[in-house]
C-alpha positions, 0 to 999 in steps of 0.5 A: 506436459503432464502435471499429474504429480503436481496436482495429485490432490483429493479435491482435484480428483473429486472435481474431475470425477464429478465433471466426468459423470456430467460429461463436462470438460473441467480445468483448473486455471489462472493464478493457481496454475501460475503459482504452481510453477512459481512454488507459491502457496495459493488458497483460491482455486479457479475452475473453468468448465465448458458449460455451466460452472454453477451446475458443476459447483452444485454437483461437487458440493452435493458430493463433498458432504458436510463442511462444503458451503456453496455460494451462487452468483447467478448474475455473474454465472459463477459459484464458489465452494468454501471447503476446509479453509479453501475457496473453489470458484467455478465459472463456465468458459466464456467469450467477451466483447466490450463497449468503449465506455465500460470495462463490463463485458458482454458475456457469451458461452464459449470454448476453453480457447475463448476463455483463455484468450480473454485473460489479461496475461499469458502467465495467467492464461494456462489451464490444467485438465482435471478430467480423468482421461486427461488429468494433469494435462497442461493447456498453454496455447500462449506460451505462458510457461515460457514467459514465466521461465523468462520473467516476461509480462505480455498479453495473450492477444493484441495488447491494444485490444486487451488494454482498451477493452479492460484498462484495469489490465494495464494496472495488473500488468504493472502489478505482476511485473512488480510482485514477480520482478518480471519485465514487461515486453516492449510491445505490451508496454508501448500499448499501455502508453497508448491506452493510458487515458482509458484508465479514466473509466476505472473506479478509484477503488479498483486502482487503489486495490492494485496499488496496495498490491504494488505497495506490499511487494518486495520492491514497490519502486518497480511499480511506481517507476513503471506507472510513471514511464507508462503515463499512468501516474499523472492520471493516478497521483499527479502530485507524485509525478510532479516530483520528477526532475531536477532544476538548476540555478547558478550551477546548483541543483537539488536531488530528483525528489521522485527518485529519492522518494522511491529509494526511501520507499524501498528502504522502508519496504526492506525494514517493515511489512507495514503497508501504511508505513510504506505509504508514509514513505511515498508521501513524506516529501509530497509537498516539495514541488509546491514549497520549492524556492530558490534563495541566493544564500541558502540555495534550494529550500523546501520550507515546511514541506512536512507540514504542508504535505500532511495537510495535502493528504486528506484531499489525496486520500479522499480523491483516491477513495482511500480510508479517511480514518486512523490510517490517514491520521497515521500517515499524516503524523509520520509525514508531519514529523519526519524532519524532527529526528533528522533535526535532532541528529544534526543539532545537539541532542537535548533531553527536552527535544527528545521528550517532545518528539516521544510525546508527539509521536506516541506509539508510532515513534518506532515507525517514525524512526524507521522512516527517518533512517530510510530517508538518509539516501545521500550518495556520500557514504561517509555522510550516511554512516555518520548520520546512522551513527547519530541516529543510534545515539538518539535512539539510545537516548529515547530508550533511556528517557522512555524507560525513566519517564514513560513518555509514550502516550504521555499527557501532562499531569493536569488535564482540561477538567482540572483547569476548568475546575480550578479557575471556574471556566467553561470549555474554550480556547483558554483551556487549550492555551493553559494545557499546552503551556504546561505540556511544553514546560513540563517536557523541559524538566527532569521530571515531566510527571511531577504533578505539583510542579505542573499544578504551579505552572497551570496557576502561573499561566492562568494568572497571566491570562487574567484568571483567578483560582476559585479552588485550591489543590 
């Protein structure tokens, strides 16, 4: 197959002419070729040359002129050129061998066949020549194009060797299956199962990088299901694996919390591209296995699973080397609050309850409501429709109250400084007790921004705690 028209770009012609002048074979390879057939845009373009990739990159940079910026990585035998918003990476064809305790290969110069053979998947092991006499010629020795057309994920060589040599390839196979919604062929998937324990030599950062790509996919549940079925999930997130299964007592069971979680995750993915909202969906019921109890009157209960789940997250994020910053706080907040809107739907909706939720959720109220709508997964269609209608009612009340009271990022009209000044106090827990009291009481009123009323509440609570005002308003 000749793909001259598909790659008939000035940059490919230019690289090919430079390689011809140097007497080097040169090919565009990997993801760019795959995405070419998938009609997906790809800014990063990888070239493989038989010989030094750095030398070819240096020569290409010299002839491109102004605007071309070269970066050389001698330790890795690679070089990249940044040119007009695109990145071109050059590497010499190589063959690799591995030690059992490391995914870092021993690298030697090799042929194009050697180089394509070492790649993770057949769909990533195709190359197109840019040399003048063979421009556009497709090299597809592992039938990657056929697998691409059939929606199949497989390794070019023996999958046991492929995955044992570099266990990150197992994660990549699952990630590509998720992103492209392809099927992993059985012998390749069986090899992932057999080599799952090899994942222990992969850094958490590299694992999370693949998980983030899974989470950004149109249907993230595909990846998490594959991780579970392959035996990788217990090694990555045992807390999530623990959610699988249904226990029955006296003929009463509960929903499979793992399946429910993945449905919620896909529901959120359909509604939002916010990857951290998707992580909140994945973790929203993470504490159900540790809070599950049987009660002869109530049946299965999961009391406080939202609060306990929020407290579990820092340990999980730390272990996974995920960001311990505002992103963690965001996910924690949504996990902790995710039961509140549902409780409003089921109970009588009061202005004060909605005010309290608006204040507690702050600027994340819309994301919280997206998560809670996604959390309605009953097989009873009438129940789902009823809950969604009630949600619409609650949402309308929120809009009305927010417009009237401006409650996003709301703080009570008296602050800690005024409390300390009024009672002549230093910073301490009493300040928080007074402020929390004023906050809760003000949210019950029709005018939560009334400063005079807030001041009187402050005086009342301070007096109850034994403090006498030393200054007056």
